C-alpha positions as CSV (number, residue, x, y, z in Angstrom):
1,X,-8.6,14.2,44.1
2,X,-9.1,17.9,45.0
3,X,-8.2,20.3,42.9
4,X,-5.3,22.6,44.1
5,X,-4.0,26.0,43.1
6,X,-0.8,26.9,41.8
7,X,2.0,26.8,44.6
8,X,3.2,30.1,44.4
9,X,2.1,33.3,44.6
10,X,0.6,34.0,41.4
11,X,0.3,37.1,39.0
12,X,-3.5,37.7,39.0
13,X,-4.3,35.8,35.4
14,X,-2.8,32.7,36.9
15,X,-4.9,33.1,40.3
16,X,-7.9,33.8,37.6
17,X,-7.3,30.9,35.5
18,X,-6.4,28.4,38.6
19,X,-9.6,29.6,39.9
20,X,-11.6,28.5,36.5
21,X,-9.6,25.6,36.3
22,X,-10.8,24.0,40.1
23,X,-13.7,25.0,39.3
24,X,-14.0,23.1,35.9
25,X,-12.2,19.8,37.7
26,X,-14.5,20.6,40.3
27,X,-17.3,19.9,37.8
28,X,-19.0,23.5,38.8
29,X,-18.4,24.1,35.1
30,X,-19.5,21.3,33.0
31,X,-18.4,20.6,29.4
32,X,-20.1,23.2,26.6
33,X,-20.7,26.5,29.6
34,X,-19.4,29.1,29.0
35,X,-16.9,30.8,31.1
36,X,-17.4,34.5,32.4
37,X,-17.1,37.5,29.8
38,X,-13.5,39.6,29.8
39,X,-15.9,42.5,31.2
40,X,-17.1,40.3,34.2
41,X,-13.9,38.6,34.6
42,X,-12.3,42.1,35.4
43,X,-15.0,43.4,37.9
44,X,-14.7,40.1,39.5
45,X,-10.9,40.3,40.2
46,X,-10.9,44.0,39.9
47,X,-8.1,43.6,37.1
48,X,-7.5,45.0,33.8
49,X,-9.1,43.4,30.7
50,X,-5.8,42.5,29.4
51,X,-4.9,41.0,33.0
52,X,-8.6,38.5,32.5
53,X,-7.8,38.2,28.9
54,X,-4.2,36.6,29.4
55,X,-6.0,34.1,31.9
56,X,-8.5,32.8,29.2
57,X,-5.0,31.9,27.0
58,X,-3.9,30.4,30.0
59,X,-7.0,28.2,30.0
60,X,-6.9,27.6,25.8
61,X,-3.6,26.8,26.6
62,X,-4.2,24.1,29.3
63,X,-6.8,22.8,26.5
64,X,-9.5,23.6,29.0
65,X,-11.2,25.8,27.1
66,X,-12.4,26.6,23.6
67,X,-13.5,29.6,21.7
68,X,-14.0,30.6,17.9
69,X,-13.4,35.2,17.2
70,X,-16.3,36.4,17.9
71,X,-17.9,33.7,19.9
72,X,-17.3,33.3,24.2
73,X,-14.9,30.3,25.2
74,X,-16.6,27.3,26.8
75,X,-15.4,24.3,28.4
76,X,-14.5,22.1,26.4
77,X,-15.3,18.2,26.0
78,X,-13.2,16.3,26.5
79,X,-12.4,14.0,23.0
80,X,-13.2,10.5,23.6
81,X,-10.3,8.6,24.4
82,X,-8.9,5.5,22.7
83,X,-7.1,2.8,24.6
84,X,-4.3,1.1,21.6
85,X,-3.2,-2.3,23.3
86,X,-0.5,-4.1,21.9
87,X,-2.8,-7.4,22.2
88,X,-4.6,-6.5,18.6
89,X,-1.6,-8.4,17.3
90,X,-2.8,-11.1,19.1
91,X,-6.2,-11.0,17.7
92,X,-4.9,-9.7,13.8
93,X,-2.7,-12.8,13.8
94,X,-5.8,-14.9,15.4
95,X,-8.0,-14.2,12.1
96,X,-5.3,-15.1,9.4
97,X,-6.6,-18.5,9.2
98,X,-10.8,-17.5,9.5
99,X,-13.2,-16.9,6.6
100,X,-13.0,-13.6,5.0
101,X,-16.4,-12.7,6.5
102,X,-14.9,-13.2,9.6
103,X,-11.9,-11.4,9.0
104,X,-13.9,-8.5,7.2
105,X,-15.8,-7.8,10.6
106,X,-13.2,-6.8,12.5
107,X,-10.7,-4.8,11.0
108,X,-8.0,-1.8,12.8
109,X,-11.3,0.7,13.1
110,X,-13.2,-1.6,14.7
111,X,-10.5,-2.8,17.5
112,X,-8.8,0.2,18.0
113,X,-11.5,3.0,17.9
114,X,-14.2,1.0,18.2
115,X,-16.7,2.3,15.2
116,X,-17.7,0.9,12.0
117,X,-15.2,1.7,9.3
118,X,-18.1,2.6,7.2
119,X,-18.8,5.6,9.7
120,X,-15.3,7.0,8.4
121,X,-13.9,8.6,5.5
122,X,-11.1,6.0,4.7
123,X,-8.0,6.7,2.2
124,X,-5.1,4.3,1.1
125,X,-2.6,5.9,-1.2
126,X,0.5,3.6,-2.5
127,X,3.6,4.3,-3.5
128,X,6.8,2.3,-4.4
129,X,9.7,3.9,-3.0
130,X,13.7,3.5,-2.9
131,X,14.6,3.2,0.8
132,X,16.7,6.2,2.1
133,X,19.6,5.5,4.4
134,X,17.3,5.5,7.9
135,X,14.7,2.8,5.9
136,X,17.3,0.4,5.2
137,X,18.7,0.7,8.2
138,X,16.1,-0.1,10.0
139,X,15.0,-3.3,7.9
140,X,18.8,-4.5,7.3
141,X,18.9,-4.0,3.9
142,X,21.1,-2.1,0.8
143,X,20.4,1.4,0.1
144,X,18.2,1.8,-2.0
145,X,16.0,-1.3,-2.0
146,X,13.1,-0.8,-3.9
147,X,9.8,-0.7,-0.9
148,X,6.0,-0.2,-1.3
149,X,5.1,2.4,1.1
150,X,1.6,2.7,2.1
151,X,-0.3,5.5,3.5
152,X,-4.2,5.0,5.4
153,X,-5.9,7.5,6.6
154,X,-9.2,7.6,8.2
155,X,-11.3,11.1,8.6
156,X,-14.4,11.8,10.1
157,X,-16.9,12.9,7.5
158,X,-19.2,15.2,9.1
159,X,-16.3,17.6,10.6
160,X,-13.5,16.2,8.5
161,X,-11.4,15.7,11.6
162,X,-8.1,13.0,11.2
163,X,-9.3,9.8,13.5
164,X,-5.8,8.2,12.2
165,X,-3.3,8.2,10.7
166,X,-0.5,5.7,9.7
167,X,2.5,4.8,6.9
168,X,4.3,1.6,6.4
169,X,7.0,0.0,4.4
170,X,7.3,-3.5,3.0
171,X,9.9,-4.7,1.0
172,X,8.9,-5.6,-2.5
173,X,11.0,-8.5,-2.9
174,X,8.9,-10.3,-0.4
175,X,5.0,-9.4,-1.7
176,X,5.5,-8.9,-5.1
177,X,4.4,-12.4,-6.0
178,X,1.1,-11.7,-4.9
179,X,-0.4,-8.5,-7.5
180,X,-3.2,-7.8,-4.9
181,X,-1.2,-6.0,-1.8
182,X,0.2,-3.8,-4.7
183,X,-3.3,-2.3,-4.9
184,X,-4.8,0.4,-2.9
185,X,-7.7,-0.1,-4.4
186,X,-8.0,-4.0,-2.7
187,X,-8.1,-1.5,1.1
188,X,-9.3,-1.8,4.1
189,X,-7.8,-5.7,3.5
190,X,-9.7,-8.0,5.4
191,X,-7.8,-9.3,8.4
192,X,-4.9,-7.1,7.9
193,X,-1.4,-6.8,7.3
194,X,-0.6,-10.4,8.4
195,X,-3.2,-12.0,6.7
196,X,-1.6,-10.2,3.6
197,X,1.8,-11.3,4.2
198,X,0.3,-15.2,4.9
199,X,-0.6,-14.8,1.8
200,X,2.8,-14.6,0.3
201,X,4.0,-17.9,3.2
202,X,5.1,-14.9,5.8
203,X,4.0,-15.3,9.9
204,X,4.3,-12.6,11.6
205,X,6.9,-14.1,15.1
206,X,7.0,-10.5,16.9
207,X,5.6,-6.9,16.6
208,X,7.9,-4.3,18.6
209,X,6.2,-1.5,20.0
210,X,8.3,1.9,20.2
211,X,6.2,5.2,21.5
212,X,8.1,8.7,21.1
213,X,6.6,12.2,21.8
214,X,6.3,15.4,19.5
215,X,5.4,18.6,18.7
216,X,2.5,18.9,16.1
217,X,3.4,21.2,13.5
218,X,0.5,23.7,12.5
219,X,-0.8,22.1,9.6
220,X,-1.1,18.7,12.5
221,X,-3.1,20.9,15.0
222,X,-5.8,22.0,11.4
223,X,-6.1,18.4,10.8
224,X,-6.5,16.4,13.9
225,X,-8.6,19.1,15.5
226,X,-6.1,19.7,18.1
227,X,-6.0,21.8,21.2
228,X,-3.0,24.2,22.1
229,X,-0.1,22.4,23.8
230,X,-1.3,19.1,22.7
231,X,1.7,16.3,21.4
232,X,1.6,14.0,19.2
233,X,2.1,10.1,19.8
234,X,4.3,8.2,17.2
235,X,4.4,4.8,17.3
236,X,7.2,3.1,15.4
237,X,6.3,-0.8,14.5
238,X,8.4,-3.5,13.4
239,X,7.0,-6.8,12.3
240,X,9.3,-9.8,11.9
241,X,9.5,-12.9,11.0
242,X,9.9,-16.5,12.1
243,X,13.1,-16.6,10.1
244,X,14.4,-13.2,12.5
245,X,13.8,-10.7,9.4
246,X,11.9,-7.5,9.5
247,X,9.7,-7.5,6.6
248,X,7.4,-4.7,7.9
249,X,7.9,-0.8,9.5
250,X,5.0,1.5,10.0
251,X,4.6,5.1,12.0
252,X,1.3,5.9,13.5
253,X,0.3,9.2,14.2
254,X,-2.4,9.3,17.7
255,X,-3.2,12.6,19.2
256,X,-2.0,12.4,23.4
257,X,-4.8,14.2,25.0
258,X,-7.4,11.3,23.1
259,X,-5.1,8.2,23.1
260,X,-4.0,5.8,26.1
261,X,-1.3,2.8,24.8
262,X,-1.9,0.0,26.8
263,X,1.0,-2.7,26.8
264,X,0.3,-6.3,27.8
265,X,2.9,-8.4,28.8
266,X,2.6,-12.1,29.8
267,X,4.8,-13.7,31.7
268,X,6.3,-17.0,32.1
269,X,5.1,-19.5,34.7
270,X,8.4,-19.9,37.2
């Protein structure tokens, strides 16, 4: 689709930003190339430095350019976009009865991010907590039920950018018979949560994914290396066993500019 200018009579800063935006979208300004300086823009458009600076701010807000203080802004290199599909649940369940070597070779990093986990910095933090009103209601359990809260994170060790983050909750009464499930040093667990639950006799029958969006905090912007105005996607995952009991809840966060959520629905034949 051919880039189009904003369909109003715009102020000068919007006209400048539109012109540069369309050059970027057409490929005339490739990723990594510097845009004209403020002085060059003000001369080219016969405007003040403040108007040129406002145009640059608009481009940054649209996530089209990046730049630090003292350095000329350059066209932003689009981040790698990863497809996260609900088909991963089927893959994970298919691994449950496989050998440990097979389960270890295909974890969430390989499925979701397409990179070996060894190339990322991985952390797991476990804590036993009491279910608050929200979690108790979601699980259908009494307020104060003891839960195992597990927080996982992967980061790019080179630049410190957070690549993935999730927190999950499991009812302690379901998993306490296998002490290994309470030990964060056992993570990452070959085969993931479905295999962990399998070790205590639990089979997952269905998984419900609910997606919502939220504005990032300043902490989020720093940790994820976000461009301006990039929202975060939150996926609440509910795992239900074959006895129709909710056995795990999890929340995962994904930056919207580098994530595609793909859901496949199998429809029965007539």
